C-alpha positions as CSV (number, residue, x, y, z in Angstrom):
1,M,32.6,49.2,18.9
2,S,31.6,52.2,16.8
3,Y,28.5,54.2,17.4
4,G,26.9,56.6,15.0
5,V,26.3,60.2,15.9
6,I,22.5,60.2,15.9
7,G,20.4,57.1,16.3
8,G,23.2,54.8,14.9
9,A,23.4,56.7,11.7
10,D,26.7,57.2,9.9
11,G,28.3,60.7,9.9
12,P,26.8,62.2,6.7
13,T,23.3,61.0,7.5
14,S,23.6,62.2,11.1
15,I,24.7,65.6,10.0
16,F,21.7,65.8,7.6
17,L,19.3,64.6,10.3
18,A,20.7,67.2,12.7
19,G,20.1,70.0,10.2
20,K,23.7,71.0,9.8
21,I,24.0,70.6,6.0
22,G,24.1,73.6,3.8
23,F,21.4,76.2,4.0
24,H,18.8,75.4,6.7
25,W,15.9,76.8,4.7
26,I,16.6,74.9,1.5
27,N,16.0,71.1,1.1
28,I,18.4,70.2,-1.7
29,F,16.9,66.7,-2.0
30,G,13.4,68.2,-2.4
31,L,14.8,70.6,-5.0
32,I,16.3,67.7,-7.0
33,F,13.0,65.8,-6.9
34,V,11.0,68.8,-8.0
35,V,13.3,69.5,-10.9
36,L,13.1,65.8,-11.9
37,L,9.3,66.0,-11.8
38,L,9.3,69.2,-14.0
39,I,11.7,68.1,-16.8
40,P,9.2,65.8,-18.6
41,N,6.4,68.3,-18.1
42,I,8.5,71.0,-19.7
43,I,9.4,68.7,-22.6
44,Y,5.7,67.9,-23.1
45,A,4.7,71.6,-23.0
46,M,7.3,72.4,-25.6
47,K,6.3,69.5,-27.8
48,F,2.5,70.2,-27.6
49,R,2.4,74.0,-27.4
50,N,-1.2,74.3,-28.5
51,Q,-2.6,71.9,-25.8
52,T,-5.4,73.5,-23.7
53,N,-6.9,72.7,-20.4
54,K,-10.2,70.8,-21.1
55,C,-11.5,70.9,-17.5
56,P,-14.5,73.2,-17.3
57,N,-14.5,73.3,-13.5
58,K,-12.6,76.5,-12.6
59,A,-12.6,75.8,-8.8
60,M,-10.9,72.4,-9.4
61,N,-8.4,74.0,-11.8
62,I,-7.5,76.6,-9.1
63,L,-7.4,73.9,-6.4
64,E,-5.0,71.9,-8.5
65,Q,-2.7,74.9,-9.1
66,I,-2.7,75.9,-5.4
67,G,-1.8,72.3,-4.4
68,R,0.9,72.0,-7.2
69,Y,2.7,75.2,-6.3
70,A,2.4,74.8,-2.5
71,S,3.7,71.2,-2.8
72,M,6.7,72.3,-4.9
73,F,7.4,75.2,-2.5
74,F,7.2,73.0,0.6
75,M,9.4,70.3,-1.0
76,V,12.2,72.9,-1.5
77,F,11.9,75.4,1.3
78,N,11.9,74.8,5.0
79,I,9.9,77.6,6.5
80,G,9.8,76.4,10.1
81,I,6.0,76.0,10.3
82,A,4.5,72.5,11.0
83,E,7.8,70.8,10.3
84,S,9.3,68.2,12.7
85,G,12.0,66.7,10.4
86,F,12.9,63.1,9.8
87,S,12.0,61.1,12.9
88,S,14.7,58.4,12.2
89,V,17.2,57.2,9.7
90,G,14.6,54.8,8.4
91,A,12.3,57.7,7.7
92,F,15.1,59.5,5.8
93,L,15.9,56.3,3.8
94,L,12.2,55.8,3.0
95,Y,12.1,59.4,1.8
96,G,15.1,59.0,-0.4
97,I,14.5,55.5,-1.8
98,G,10.8,55.9,-2.0
99,N,11.0,59.2,-3.9
100,A,13.7,57.9,-6.1
101,L,11.6,54.9,-7.1
102,L,8.5,56.9,-7.6
103,T,10.4,59.4,-9.7
104,L,11.9,56.7,-11.8
105,L,8.5,55.2,-12.3
106,Y,7.2,58.7,-13.2
107,W,9.9,59.0,-15.9
108,V,9.2,55.6,-17.3
109,V,5.5,56.3,-17.6
110,W,6.2,59.6,-19.2
111,M,8.4,57.9,-21.8
112,L,5.6,55.4,-22.5
113,Y,3.1,58.3,-22.6
114,F,5.2,60.2,-25.2
115,Y,5.2,57.0,-27.3
116,K,1.4,56.4,-27.0
117,Q,-1.0,58.5,-25.0
118,D,-3.9,56.8,-23.2
119,S,-6.0,57.4,-20.1
120,K,-4.3,54.9,-17.9
121,K,-0.9,56.5,-18.3
122,A,-2.5,60.0,-17.9
123,L,-4.0,59.0,-14.6
124,T,-0.8,57.4,-13.5
125,L,1.0,60.6,-14.3
126,A,-1.5,62.5,-12.2
127,V,-1.2,60.2,-9.2
128,L,2.6,59.7,-9.0
129,P,3.7,63.3,-8.2
130,A,1.0,63.5,-5.6
131,C,2.4,60.3,-4.0
132,I,5.9,61.9,-4.0
133,F,4.6,65.0,-2.3
134,V,2.6,63.1,0.3
135,L,5.4,60.6,1.0
136,S,7.9,63.5,1.4
137,G,5.6,65.2,3.8
138,I,4.9,62.1,5.9
139,T,8.5,60.9,6.1
140,S,9.9,64.4,6.8
141,G,7.2,65.3,9.4
142,H,6.1,68.3,7.2
143,V,2.4,68.7,7.8
144,L,1.9,71.5,5.3
145,L,3.5,69.4,2.6
146,V,1.1,66.5,3.3
147,I,-1.9,68.9,3.2
148,S,-0.8,70.6,-0.1
149,G,0.0,67.2,-1.6
150,V,-3.5,65.9,-0.8
151,I,-5.0,69.1,-2.2
152,F,-2.9,68.7,-5.4
153,A,-3.9,65.0,-5.7
154,V,-7.6,65.8,-5.5
155,G,-7.3,68.7,-8.0
156,H,-4.9,67.0,-10.4
157,I,-6.6,63.7,-10.6
158,Y,-10.0,65.5,-11.2
159,V,-8.6,67.8,-13.8
160,T,-6.8,65.0,-15.6
161,S,-9.8,62.7,-15.5
162,T,-12.1,65.3,-17.0
163,A,-9.7,65.7,-19.9
164,L,-9.6,62.1,-20.8
165,P,-11.5,60.8,-23.9
166,K,-15.0,59.5,-23.0
């Protein structure tokens, strides 16, 4: 009978869960998800260079940016504050599979949005990255990522909704 190294996990997963992979302060999976979230945004920004932020509420604009950059930072860097790591192999799998599915859905909605822009797609594009940040924080036991993800969700959904045609 063969037993896994940690909690019945196979070798590579056990090594990851034990924190022995690569640099301890960089989450390579988080970096990949952040890059995948940024690619369609960069393409959009290049295609629509003259687009301006239509939200008049400066506080919500600032809140959105704080949440955005803090979430991306905490997705990529492990700073050792309010982090407990994946509690189980199931949490790690939920992190990976859940984020992969949410990212795939994000890309599909972006493709549809490039084809025809509407408010439903715009709001979906506001909600999905926040879901990725919050799911990542919950599954990885990263409290600051959950908090920054919620802050981003509130700010981004508000800012997006104020820019929608009335």
